[in-house]
FILUMMI-683957 format. One line per 4 residues: for each residue x, y, z of N, C-alpha, C, CB. Coordinates in steps of 0.001 Angstrom, whole numbers, plus 500000, padded with zeros to 6 digits. Atoms other than C-alpha are relative to their C-alpha. Glycine has a CB too. Layout:
<atoms>
X/Y/Z/X/Y/Z/X/Y/Z/X/Y/Z | ...
</atoms>
This chain:
<atoms>
499279/499597/501256/441733/755261/684420/499379/500964/499295/500207/498957/499117 | 500617/498855/500643/441246/758467/682591/500183/499827/498498/500618/501352/500506 | 499995/500179/501419/440231/758268/678905/499126/501212/499515/499423/498518/499545 | 500722/498876/500596/438950/761127/676612/498564/499576/499576/500791/500547/498773
501359/500301/500420/435330/761379/675585/499900/499616/498532/499118/501175/500269 | 499904/500425/501364/436321/760754/672005/501010/498887/499804/500345/501152/499142 | 499106/501110/499976/437752/757283/671489/499425/498946/499065/500200/499461/501439 | 500614/501104/500616/436986/753892/670034/499536/499048/501181/501002/499298/498970
500539/500867/498886/434832/751457/672081/501015/499013/500652/498834/499177/499458 | 499060/500869/499448/437745/749168/672467/500959/500536/500993/500691/499453/498998 | 499236/499355/499010/439697/751647/674454/499389/499978/501304/500261/501312/499637 | 500705/500066/498720/437123/752002/677179/499746/498560/500475/498681/500735/499888
500225/501369/499747/436462/748263/676880/501150/499293/500656/499670/499349/498779 | 498704/500550/499348/440071/747408/677804/500046/500430/501311/501295/500429/499324 | 499902/499482/498575/439697/749527/680940/499053/499119/500865/499576/501607/500106 | 501048/500868/499277/436501/747572/682041/500534/498574/500092/498561/499997/499220
499501/501366/499932/438106/744249/681164/501035/499784/500999/500511/499590/498737 | 498999/500061/498946/440849/745048/683601/499389/500260/501332/501106/500978/499748 | 500658/499800/498708/438190/745480/686344/500228/501390/500570/500483/498972/500985 | 499914/498663/499668/438794/749142/686377/498892/500863/499485/501216/500482/499561
500974/499133/500339/436558/752104/686023/500386/501120/499153/499446/500444/501097 | 499474/498905/500756/436894/754480/683096/499438/501362/500546/499654/499805/498499 | 500340/498590/499639/436795/758174/684092/500203/500819/498763/500886/500561/501201 | 500050/499268/501224/435882/760388/681208/500615/501350/500227/498579/500118/499483
499481/498639/500030/437869/763568/680359/499494/500672/498748/501550/500022/500056 | 500436/499265/501131/436581/766241/678041/501127/500091/498963/499527/501375/500425 | 499065/499622/500994/438269/766869/674727/499910/501524/499745/499754/499199/498723 | 499998/498541/500417/439236/770432/673510/499756/500004/498545/501369/500767/500343
500292/499710/501383/438971/771865/670053/501049/499264/499034/500023/501571/499789 | 499249/500900/500780/441664/769512/668884/499426/498605/499904/501321/499939/500519 | 500697/501211/499897/439216/766670/669653/500922/498872/500650/499497/499603/498597 | 499264/500879/499206/441880/765050/671818/499905/500497/501454/501445/499899/499501
500118/499700/498526/442306/765002/675596/500368/501371/500404/500842/499085/500778 | 499854/498578/499508/441826/768461/677223/500913/499983/501249/498549/500662/500363 | 499039/500070/498788/444918/768777/679615/499278/500650/501232/501446/500807/499687 | 500587/499314/498979/442903/771251/681726/499000/499044/500704/499356/501261/499473
500968/500835/499441/440099/768774/682277/500621/498690/500608/498983/499688/498949 | 499255/501188/499409/442575/765841/682768/500396/500339/501462/501339/499641/499125 | 499532/499658/498708/444053/767814/685655/498859/500067/501096/500715/501317/499895 | 501060/499954/499156/440638/768298/687191/499449/498606/500388/498999/500812/499393
500554/501359/499763/439715/764585/686889/500893/499051/500818/499720/499354/498679 | 499033/500845/499335/442861/763119/688619/499530/499969/501516/501538/500574/499807 | 500269/500265/498627/442152/761666/692107/501064/499062/500538/498603/499421/500177 | 499068/500947/499444/444063/759508/694524/499848/498617/499454/499863/499963/501445
500281/501361/500558/442480/756491/692785/500424/499846/498528/498494/499690/500117 | 499656/500104/501397/443684/757305/689293/501363/499218/499885/500089/501451/499342 | 498950/500828/500200/446008/754624/688125/500686/500116/498576/499525/498676/500255 | 499520/500046/501363/446512/755286/684422/499299/501142/499244/499724/498589/499334
500533/498915/500845/446079/758165/681835/500204/499378/498507/500836/501516/500262 | 499968/500659/501322/445154/756996/678279/499624/501128/498962/498953/498707/499933 | 500300/499139/501068/445376/759781/675704/499717/499237/498688/501116/500954/499827 | 500341/500694/501220/443880/758798/672339/500295/500987/498783/498453/499523/500040
499658/499209/501173/445365/760276/669092/498988/499792/498962/501362/499664/499470 | 501148/500336/500841/442048/760497/667338/500040/500614/498608/498755/500427/500679 | 500200/499501/501349/441391/760902/663586/501361/500441/499486/498953/501176/499959 | 498687/499775/500579/445230/760917/662794/500769/501034/500688/499892/500356/498609
499338/498807/499458/446211/763896/664979/500520/499722/501485/498974/501237/499974 | 499489/500255/498649/448410/763911/668118/499324/500743/501119/501407/500320/500042 | 500555/499243/498779/447175/764809/671624/501268/500938/500450/499469/498874/501314 | 498968/499047/499523/449132/767536/673468/500820/499222/501072/499331/501378/500616
499251/500931/499110/451710/765163/674912/500869/500764/500982/500884/499036/499169 | 499237/499209/498997/453831/767887/676537/499182/500292/501288/500453/501342/499366 | 500812/499664/498866/451023/769003/678766/499450/498801/500728/498901/500858/499575 | 500496/501298/499351/449681/765425/679437/501079/499362/500809/499505/498966/498929
498874/500657/499342/453084/764115/680352/500390/500859/501279/501249/499853/498970 | 499661/499145/498936/453734/767138/682642/499044/499661/501176/499913/501493/499560 | 501061/500237/499007/450398/766425/684555/500337/498585/500531/498470/500107/499356 | 499677/501375/499560/451246/762668/684631/501183/499910/500895/500237/499132/498836
498635/500008/499194/454778/763181/685969/499793/500664/501332/501204/500793/499211 | 500239/499246/498805/453484/765613/688626/499302/499108/501000/499180/501257/499707 | 500823/500936/499185/451111/762903/689959/500566/498598/500034/498579/499940/499462 | 499424/501424/500077/453357/759835/689187/499057/499020/499563/500519/499533/501303
501043/500938/500624/450670/758214/686993/500606/499676/498657/498465/500680/499843 | 499459/500445/501255/451854/756138/684022/498937/500417/498887/500288/498394/500033 | 500783/499679/501201/450581/757067/680489/500098/498786/499016/500535/501355/499313 | 500111/500931/501113/449501/754503/677799/499351/500727/498850/499192/498732/500388
500438/499272/501197/449107/755963/674322/499169/499030/499050/501280/500601/499234 | 500856/500779/501035/446232/754817/672012/500245/500626/498752/498437/499988/500287 | 499600/499461/501271/447735/755377/668584/499292/499362/498842/501446/499856/499830 | 500580/500799/500971/445293/753263/666725/499542/500735/498746/498918/499315/500589
500332/499217/501112/444119/755984/664428/501102/501009/499450/498812/500719/500363 | 498853/499129/500359/447596/757622/664069/501244/499316/499664/500293/500901/501066 | 498780/500765/500451/449935/755117/662599/500982/500900/499337/499630/498864/499026 | 499016/499259/500681/453125/756929/661732/499939/501523/500409/499812/499807/498492
500084/498512/499559/452111/760197/663550/501164/500379/500909/498632/500297/500786 | 498854/499524/499235/454525/762407/665484/499387/501162/500856/501263/500487/499025 | 500223/498791/499198/454417/765191/668154/501417/500642/500206/499262/499651/501426 | 498724/499193/499879/457185/767796/667917/501228/499134/499585/500194/500531/501514
498896/500705/500508/459404/765563/665908/500274/498618/500582/501127/500803/500173 | 499824/501249/499415/459019/762424/668060/498764/499142/499764/500304/500152/501446 | 501094/500927/500497/456946/759374/667064/499021/499774/501052/500542/498641/499534 | 500979/500390/499017/453668/758790/668739/500127/498580/500333/498638/500282/499538
499824/501387/499503/453719/755672/670875/501297/499995/500786/500034/498920/498809 | 498668/500069/499244/457143/756527/672290/499963/500984/501205/501258/500379/499015 | 500089/499131/498807/455904/759002/674949/499526/499263/501277/499046/501155/499710 | 500576/500790/498889/453918/756604/677222/500866/498815/500291/498571/499533/499678
499377/501280/499676/455011/753462/678927/499769/498976/498941/499494/499486/501301 | 500194/500917/501107/453411/751567/676125/499122/500863/498984/499265/498560/500487 | 500782/499294/501111/452055/752711/672751/499333/498802/499205/501019/500979/498978 | 500895/501027/500702/449192/750773/670946/499693/500464/498673/498674/499733/500744
500374/499641/501366/448676/750773/667219/499043/498942/499449/501263/500136/499091 | 500923/500956/500644/445920/749157/665037/500354/499795/498602/498583/500453/500083 | 499774/500298/501466/446366/747454/661785/498670/499430/499424/501235/498926/499785 | 501394/500437/500392/442514/746918/661316/499750/500468/498577/498875/500597/500990
500189/499850/501490/441133/747100/657765/500046/501504/499517/498604/499366/499584 | 500018/498724/500571/440518/750859/657509/501039/500880/500549/498728/500588/500161 | 498951/499167/499570/443703/752080/659046/500950/500354/498859/500724/499347/501106 | 499221/499632/501116/446382/753801/656925/501122/498936/499778/500576/501414/500210
499171/501158/500200/448682/750720/657401/499220/498837/500500/501366/500123/500704 | 500892/500980/499496/446653/747578/657619/500550/498559/499603/498547/500267/499438 | 499769/501436/500285/447090/743756/657903/498662/499267/499999/500976/499359/501057 | 501309/500584/500023/443337/743272/657813/499366/499930/501346/500059/498671/499421
500265/499986/498593/443252/742861/661534/501230/499964/500895/499148/498880/500320 | 498824/500077/499117/445487/742909/664635/500612/501371/500299/501057/499105/499375 | 499373/498833/499585/447789/745478/666033/501396/499819/500512/499210/500612/500975 | 498685/500091/499482/451115/746302/667556/500106/500745/501299/500983/500509/499017
499711/499347/498869/452302/747240/670998/501512/500317/500053/499535/499212/501135 | 498573/499620/500007/455581/749116/671510/500295/500427/501525/500310/501255/498883 | 499631/499483/498665/457519/749779/674845/501548/499865/500021/499261/499168/501243 | 498436/500129/499764/461204/750374/675940/500129/499442/501393/500846/501481/499881
499819/500572/498633/460547/748604/679286/499958/498403/499816/498793/500553/501059 | 499860/501427/500242/461740/745043/679169/499006/499152/500731/501346/499568/500364 | 501020/500759/499198/459534/743859/681965/498566/500095/499438/499993/500521/501452 | 501404/499806/500588/456404/745308/680433/499902/499226/498674/499671/501579/499738
500032/500788/501299/457367/743753/677043/499766/498572/500289/501322/500142/499189 | 500152/501395/499690/457640/740334/678665/498624/499728/500490/501008/499560/501006 | 501404/500276/499453/454284/740669/680494/499039/500156/498782/499576/501061/501252 | 500882/499902/501143/452554/741923/677272/500097/498728/499125/500344/501257/499176
499711/501134/500774/454210/739083/675385/499173/498770/500574/501545/499744/500004 | 500756/501157/499346/452775/736569/677950/498560/500109/499944/500354/499857/501420 | 501475/499710/499969/449355/738132/678119/499308/499730/498648/499759/501485/500399 | 500648/500083/501299/448671/738124/674399/500030/498560/499492/500682/500946/498992
499717/501244/500576/449716/734442/674006/499570/498891/501046/501524/499920/499601 | 500222/501149/499170/450127/731630/676497/500020/500190/501443/500922/499048/499702 | 499967/499606/498625/450502/733444/679725/501488/499950/500565/499045/499070/500818 | 498548/499943/499699/454347/732989/679650/500700/500576/498776/500588/498562/500367
499318/499364/501155/456574/735104/677503/500770/498995/499082/500990/501058/500526 | 499378/500884/501008/457864/733393/674303/501345/500744/499658/499013/499761/498648 | 498661/499418/500160/461635/734181/674333/500814/499030/499129/500706/500251/501415 | 499307/500778/500908/463533/732885/671416/499084/498976/499248/501090/499325/500720
500879/501030/500591/462023/729590/670376/499034/499182/500857/500818/499087/499361 | 500798/500767/499075/460100/728516/673442/499520/500984/501122/500838/498768/500590 | 500435/499317/498820/458077/729847/676395/501102/499893/501101/498646/499410/500487 | 498888/499916/498941/460453/730977/679182/499540/500998/501038/501444/500464/499371
500304/499110/498930/459559/732379/682571/501216/500811/500364/499486/499245/501186 | 498882/499158/499717/461638/735284/683247/499918/500686/501449/500082/501064/498890 | 500234/499392/498628/460308/736270/686696/498537/499910/500392/500448/501511/500036 | 501417/500098/499609/457048/736282/688684/499134/500935/499251/499834/500255/501449
500856/499065/500678/455722/739328/686882/499738/499649/498564/500576/501334/500074 | 500253/500381/501316/455994/737605/683563/499000/498899/499745/501185/499648/499451 | 500959/501066/500053/453544/734905/684429/498565/500453/500257/500377/498961/500974 | 501342/499499/499814/449905/735600/683900/499055/499000/499239/499862/501521/499458
500886/500855/500833/446836/734124/682118/499985/500544/498540/498513/499967/500605 | 499915/499533/501426/447248/734225/678392/498570/500186/499318/500851/498943/499159 | 501298/499695/500671/444499/735593/676061/499885/499344/498678/499817/501483/499816 | 500100/500622/501301/445347/733771/672959/499719/500751/498820/499099/499096/500044
500305/498976/500966/445369/736796/670813/501228/500252/499053/499585/501306/500740 | 498891/499846/500960/448298/736090/668466/499554/500471/498632/500731/498700/499849 | 500248/499636/501302/448410/737681/665098/500413/498814/499172/500711/501281/499625 | 499595/500974/500907/448479/735131/662257/501208/500347/499272/498981/499726/499112
498851/499722/500866/451521/734690/660175/499754/500805/498821/500570/498808/499565 | 500263/499278/501226/449818/735856/657131/499697/501537/500262/498807/499323/499269 | 500201/498560/499605/448629/739063/658851/501313/500709/500301/499087/500098/501248 | 498642/499497/499720/452196/739551/660131/500753/500374/498762/500789/498980/500753
499321/499826/501243/453578/739238/656632/499453/501203/499268/499885/498762/499159 | 500554/498757/500616/451122/741885/655260/500359/501147/500783/498511/499962/499858 | 499636/498741/499115/451855/744172/658215/501421/500357/499701/499843/499727/501632 | 498582/499556/500316/455550/744068/657454/500148/500775/498733/500911/498813/499903
500067/499376/501371/454915/745011/653778/499359/501407/500227/499101/499074/498920 | 500701/498809/499812/452457/747794/654826/500834/501003/500747/498742/499739/500690 | 499212/499053/499129/454714/749330/657492/501159/500542/499271/500498/499322/501279 | 498865/499425/500803/457511/749704/654961/499474/501165/499178/500661/498908/499042
500552/498910/500696/455182/751877/652975/499359/501162/500762/499079/499486/499160 | 500683/499068/499090/453842/753826/655941/500385/501488/499729/500341/499629/501463 | 499652/498604/500129/455920/756980/655520/499437/500562/498664/501546/500177/500077 | 500519/499512/501203/454869/757371/651870/498451/500288/500072/500322/499014/498924
501533/499893/499839/451191/756763/652771/499743/501270/500786/499338/498696/500786 | 500265/498902/499167/451288/759337/655513/500300/501224/499314/500721/499923/501226 | 499619/498802/500721/453090/761900/653407/498957/500435/498950/501330/499774/499332 | 501006/499734/501075/450529/761527/650566/498650/500468/500630/499767/498682/499116
501249/499659/499359/447509/761800/652921/500065/501380/500568/499658/499011/501074 | 499801/498714/499410/448887/764738/654734/499967/501102/498921/501318/500021/500767 | 500057/499005/501052/449554/766609/651484/498786/500294/499397/500792/499682/499035 | 501333/499867/500569/446200/765878/650072/499129/500849/500944/499360/498595/499757
500827/499257/498985/444539/767191/653310/500405/501381/499960/500145/499455/501440 | 499557/498569/499881/446647/770365/653261/499516/500720/498700/501646/500121/500181 | 500510/499256/501306/445730/771146/649578/498473/500184/500157/500328/499115/498567 | 501370/499898/499918/442066/770518/650287/499676/501160/501077/499389/498586/500371
500174/498942/499066/442197/772762/653334/500316/501378/499404/500848/499745/501187 | 499640/498624/500627/443771/775553/651354/498865/500395/499094/501401/499964/499141 | 501111/499692/500789/440835/775325/648924/498785/500581/500811/499612/498778/499271 | 501139/499668/499142/438432/775819/651825/500157/501158/500935/499666/498863/500781
499674/498890/499111/440171/778654/653539/499070/501208/499696/501511/500402/499838 | 500953/498868/500230/437755/781603/654109/498622/499687/499863/500335/500703/498860 | 501399/500391/500221/434555/779570/653768/499270/500610/501329/499824/498270/499820 | 500719/499369/498884/432125/781601/655955/499509/499025/501031/498844/500774/499487
500569/500787/498928/431263/780177/659359/500630/498611/500170/498547/499854/499766 | 499325/501369/499922/433839/777253/659041/501413/500206/500507/500034/499245/498563 | 498626/500025/499486/436947/776662/661024/500530/498534/499907/500053/500545/501509 | 499450/501358/500011/439283/773658/661035/500302/499557/501369/501236/499909/499156
499460/500588/498705/440019/771422/663951/501399/500503/500360/500053/498450/499903 | 498639/499564/499539/442968/772781/665848/500913/498837/500149/499931/500749/501335 | 498953/501134/499954/446048/770587/665538/501074/500408/500945/500649/499682/498557 | 498994/499800/499006/448464/770244/668468/501332/500059/499374/499959/498944/501023
498769/499916/500856/451192/769716/665800/499641/499578/498579/501173/499077/500567 | 500466/500303/501386/450256/769995/662207/500954/499110/499265/499808/501279/499201 | 499028/500822/500716/453532/768405/660969/499891/498594/500498/501436/500530/500174 | 500118/501479/499395/452751/765262/663220/498655/499399/499576/500083/499988/501689
501297/500451/500359/449195/764907/661805/500148/498953/498827/499093/501228/499601 | 499902/500962/501051/448860/761759/659590/499013/500126/498883/499887/498718/500553 | 500869/499523/501070/446053/763243/657573/498820/499138/499539/500811/500234/498876 | 501136/500801/500429/443207/760566/657439/498667/500709/499962/499881/498853/500869
501253/499230/499963/440486/763119/658243/500186/501403/499948/499241/499712/501155 | 500128/498573/499919/439668/766632/657546/498795/500300/500789/499936/500648/498640 | 501025/499735/499086/437560/767881/660440/499604/501551/499971/500462/499541/501399 | 500379/498609/499948/435532/771087/660062/499068/500279/501157/499359/500412/498711
500813/499577/498896/433961/772949/662875/499171/501141/499553/500832/500370/501205 | 500884/499019/500477/430841/774975/661998/499488/500869/501119/498893/499369/499278 | 500464/499009/499018/429582/778067/663715/498613/499658/500438/500037/501422/499428 | 501481/500320/499654/425996/776684/663627/499843/498476/499858/498910/500798/498988
500121/501442/500079/425431/772955/664502/498950/499527/498985/499670/499460/501352 | 501047/500348/500884/422315/772978/662349/500463/499861/498543/498930/501005/500106 | 499397/500063/501286/424502/773387/659245/500618/498604/499679/501043/501070/499911 | 499216/501303/500232/426259/770033/659751/499196/498963/499190/500406/499341/501390
500751/501075/500693/423549/767576/658742/499693/500397/498634/498724/499648/500711 | 500202/499668/501274/422666/769547/655737/501202/499987/499047/499429/501199/500024 | 498726/499922/500852/426254/769917/654508/500374/498490/499804/501281/500900/500762 | 499681/501447/500146/426851/766066/655093/499084/499401/498836/499746/499206/501431
500882/500497/501004/423790/765324/653011/500322/500430/498577/498662/500406/500328 | 499661/499438/501247/424901/767517/650212/501277/499427/499390/500119/501436/500154 | 498768/500570/500481/428406/766149/650073/499682/498494/499573/501152/500094/501145 | 500331/501405/500371/426983/762562/649975/499313/499972/498664/499097/499327/501068
500781/499929/501251/424505/763500/647227/500926/500398/498771/498816/501058/500174 | 499050/499595/501102/427377/765020/645238/500946/498938/499652/500793/501221/500374 | 499152/501109/500344/429138/761684/645336/501429/500013/500556/500065/499925/498573 | 498715/499910/499413/432037/762560/647599/500386/498590/500618/500007/501145/501075
499605/501325/499665/433958/759305/648060/500279/499891/501562/501258/499611/499156 | 499809/500142/498605/434253/757916/651585/498744/500223/500745/501030/500904/500470 | 501217/499782/499152/431900/758475/654470/500155/501259/500735/499754/498846/500998 | 500040/498754/499247/431318/762040/655450/498971/499934/501059/499735/501171/499107
501040/499997/498865/429532/762418/658758/500227/500911/501067/499886/498713/500620 | 499811/499142/498825/428919/764421/661801/500897/499226/501041/498573/500406/500638 | 499035/500687/498992/431468/763686/664619/499196/499258/500995/500945/501043/500773 | 500866/500543/498897/428514/762842/666992/499452/498666/499371/498747/501082/500468
500423/501066/500754/428332/759436/665357/500719/498731/500509/500246/500270/498536 | 499393/501259/499822/428829/755724/666283/500652/499835/501406/501005/499804/498920 | 499409/500454/498660/430945/754047/669007/501347/500693/500208/500204/498388/500052 | 498950/499121/499616/433577/756766/668999/499678/500963/501048/500448/500692/498896
500452/499062/499140/431454/758861/671166/499542/499366/501345/498938/500752/499343 | 500229/500698/498746/431177/758010/674890/498563/499711/500227/500529/500780/501136 | 501419/500116/499632/427399/758508/675146/499256/499054/498999/499325/501433/500019 | 500645/500969/500978/426697/756199/672123/500437/498601/500258/500340/500359/498533
499500/501329/499704/428365/753208/673751/499039/499447/501110/501567/500034/500474 | 501049/500404/499060/425365/751329/675371/500560/499252/501212/498978/499127/499290 | 499529/500824/498880/427390/748957/677559/500668/500958/501008/501015/498853/499508 | 499372/498995/499073/429229/752022/678993/498858/500792/500743/500967/501030/499167
501070/499215/499380/426089/754108/679566/499219/499266/500977/499101/500514/499009 | 500741/500833/499121/424343/751130/681133/500781/499407/501097/499385/498974/499271 | 499018/500563/499112/427457/750113/683087/499742/498399/500001/499869/500679/501504 | 500160/501410/500048/427074/746532/681905/501112/499283/500646/499859/499558/498644
498954/500663/499290/428992/744266/684221/500664/498968/499287/499534/499474/501162 | 499245/501123/500660/431618/741685/683283/499431/498611/500470/501578/500101/500353 | 500603/501275/499496/429780/738977/685401/498898/500327/500856/500987/499122/500756 | 501136/499794/499141/426715/738522/687498/500411/500649/501354/499294/498664/500234
499517/499299/498842/428824/739715/690387/499949/501541/500064/501315/499618/500170 | 500127/498520/500148/428560/743242/689000/501234/500715/499860/499319/500570/501110 | 498715/499325/500218/432166/743936/688570/500215/500545/498604/501093/499071/500308 | 499169/499247/498953/433942/746290/687931/499232/501050/500866/501147/500749/499281
500727/498859/499398/431226/748811/688904/499801/500020/501490/498712/500076/499412 | 500273/499989/498565/430561/747545/692358/501102/499508/500864/498833/499213/500277 | 498858/500441/499149/434007/746573/693486/500311/501172/501066/501336/499670/499048 | 499793/498896/498959/434788/748399/696849/500902/501079/499635/500520/499454/501238
499004/498946/500336/437845/750123/695408/499512/500910/498888/501334/499366/499583 | 500480/499197/501169/435827/751434/692435/498804/500876/500256/499657/499096/498882 | 501242/499319/499775/432699/752799/694035/500075/501473/499950/499466/499617/501253 | 499931/498456/500065/433950/756398/694390/500335/500453/498640/501065/500591/500983
499609/499557/501440/435036/756377/690681/498885/499874/499042/501179/499166/499442 | 501149/500344/500950/431767/755191/689046/499311/501401/499698/498883/498869/500701 | 500571/498758/500494/430395/758027/686960/498723/499725/499085/501107/500791/499197 | 501073/500151/500889/427482/758829/684775/500572/500245/498643/498835/500926/500333
499323/499880/501322/428320/758264/681111/498921/500333/498922/500788/498630/499625 | 500993/499576/500971/425031/759413/679435/500432/501376/499457/498557/500055/500646 | 499769/498725/500620/425042/762430/677161/499900/501089/501002/499047/500235/498886 | 499964/498903/499044/425824/765556/679162/501151/499851/501055/498640/500084/500711
498909/500339/499044/428597/763874/681279/501261/500838/499619/500329/498408/499968 | 498858/499155/500549/431117/765815/679009/499521/501125/499161/500962/499159/499157 | 500731/498901/500758/429326/768975/678016/500894/500786/498930/499440/501051/501055 | 499131/499296/500968/432373/770664/676380/500123/499143/498800/501405/500325/500584
499929/500927/501082/432866/767587/674237/498771/499926/499170/500304/498704/500502 | 501277/500069/500664/429205/767302/673418/499759/501165/499020/498914/499966/501029 | 500154/498801/500887/429140/770922/672048/500948/499872/498838/500277/501344/500775 | 499074/500065/501126/432180/770217/669914/499562/498938/498988/501422/499705/500498
500498/501159/500912/430857/766857/668466/498865/500601/499152/499437/498660/500882 | 501164/499609/500697/427609/768570/667522/500175/500909/498814/499145/500606/500902 | 499721/499128/501213/429243/771087/665138/501192/499585/499264/500181/501444/500382 | 498810/500429/500778/432064/769012/663739/499563/498946/499003/501140/499437/500937
500237/500855/501148/432017/767279/660370/501379/499340/499676/499400/500839/498745 | 498845/500783/500299/434463/764502/659638/499928/499596/498483/500074/498740/500956 | 499949/500287/501440/435564/764084/655950/501280/499112/499828/500053/501386/499088 | 498777/500841/500019/437905/761051/655325/500827/500400/498736/499624/498414/499982
499043/499789/501093/441022/761567/653113/500608/498718/499557/501087/500953/500409 | 499406/501193/500471/441850/758549/651015/501425/500099/499786/499392/499585/498823 | 498572/499970/499988/445493/757548/650775/500625/500340/498655/500499/498710/500463 | 499414/499768/501204/445912/757945/647034/499149/500925/499050/500273/498710/499399
500760/499117/500785/444017/760957/645809/500917/500649/498955/499314/501033/500878 | 499367/499146/500883/445053/762627/642635/499713/501445/500184/499680/499625/498722 | 500167/498535/499779/445398/766423/642332/498497/500299/499478/501201/500916/499153 | 501337/499748/500517/442151/766317/640192/498915/499669/500946/499789/499259/498779
501035/500430/499030/440275/764365/642758/499971/500948/501195/500263/498540/500483 | 499829/498972/498863/441488/766800/645484/499172/501200/499663/501541/500449/500212 | 500755/498779/500427/440101/769737/643475/498605/499802/499979/500390/500462/498688 | 501471/500338/499997/436825/768005/642963/499390/499902/501388/499767/498674/499287
500397/500114/498627/436553/767157/646588/499792/501414/500603/501058/499198/500795 | 500098/498688/499416/437317/770733/647569/498818/500876/499446/501305/500705/499779 | 501114/499259/500637/434724/772157/645181/498684/499491/500689/499971/499760/498366 | 501201/500602/499396/432110/769709/646573/499690/500429/501368/500117/498579/500012
500139/499618/498573/432830/770457/650127/499611/501420/500172/501274/499758/500746 | 500309/498510/499864/432787/774232/649711/498557/500345/499665/500923/500835/499067 | 501520/499760/500437/429443/774147/647766/499038/499523/501082/499626/499191/498608 | 500788/500555/499133/427919/771948/650385/499844/500832/501323/500486/498706/500210
500046/499293/498738/428822/774368/653162/499469/501483/499824/501424/499996/500631 | 500459/498541/500239/427609/777666/651459/498438/499980/499972/500611/500630/498546
</atoms>
């Protein structure tokens, strides 16, 4: 299964839990899956392509789907950081066979924990329904076997009724939340236009961006750490940081780098069907991505900034970069 080098650890963890081997794909200057490298990474053993719409912005779904269709490989969209996002007027999560969304605490629509899967494939829906609960899909008011593909081992990962109620209220507000974050981000970007040695992350579709992060790409990687320190000292709210941070970066995930097995048997790494796909996951495995991470600064955009707060943020960021 092909995943980009910029993700959340749960994305690659789901691949390993399925006894499959993750194959890393470089990201481009949008910090999402690079279609050119995706094409290079496809082999006869590729079974799934998992684009991740990172930091609120859509992947290049036109190019990714064209490659997937050429090779007859299904696509599963990770939309965990892009609730309410779009690509060319179409909602994220509607391009792949399944779209996955997160309602975890720091997402733009949250139920505290949990998430949502969407699909227009009835058979896939029933199988997902079965897997997340008892192993048999719950149709109407009771478990109901609808066919051999709908019966599996359940994971017992139901969302609680309380989280579901919160999610319903949050999702109703999602369009307004996204519109506010996007507008705040655009106004702050406008204040930073022309800052020497600074470019913005390229967006595959600016109108489809949900706006939770402003990502700056510096001409000199050494400027990043100093700029983040200055922003923090100036009291910029949220957590400004270099992109090369935490479990979003492939080489920072110890269980991936060490190829930690699921059991003493060594799976999935030593399964006969996987041996040809096992890769090196240490830093350097995705050099294009590594270079981008080293010079990118992530600045969170809160969901309810006032115009005064936006102005203050713009002034602090610009001063930190000069």
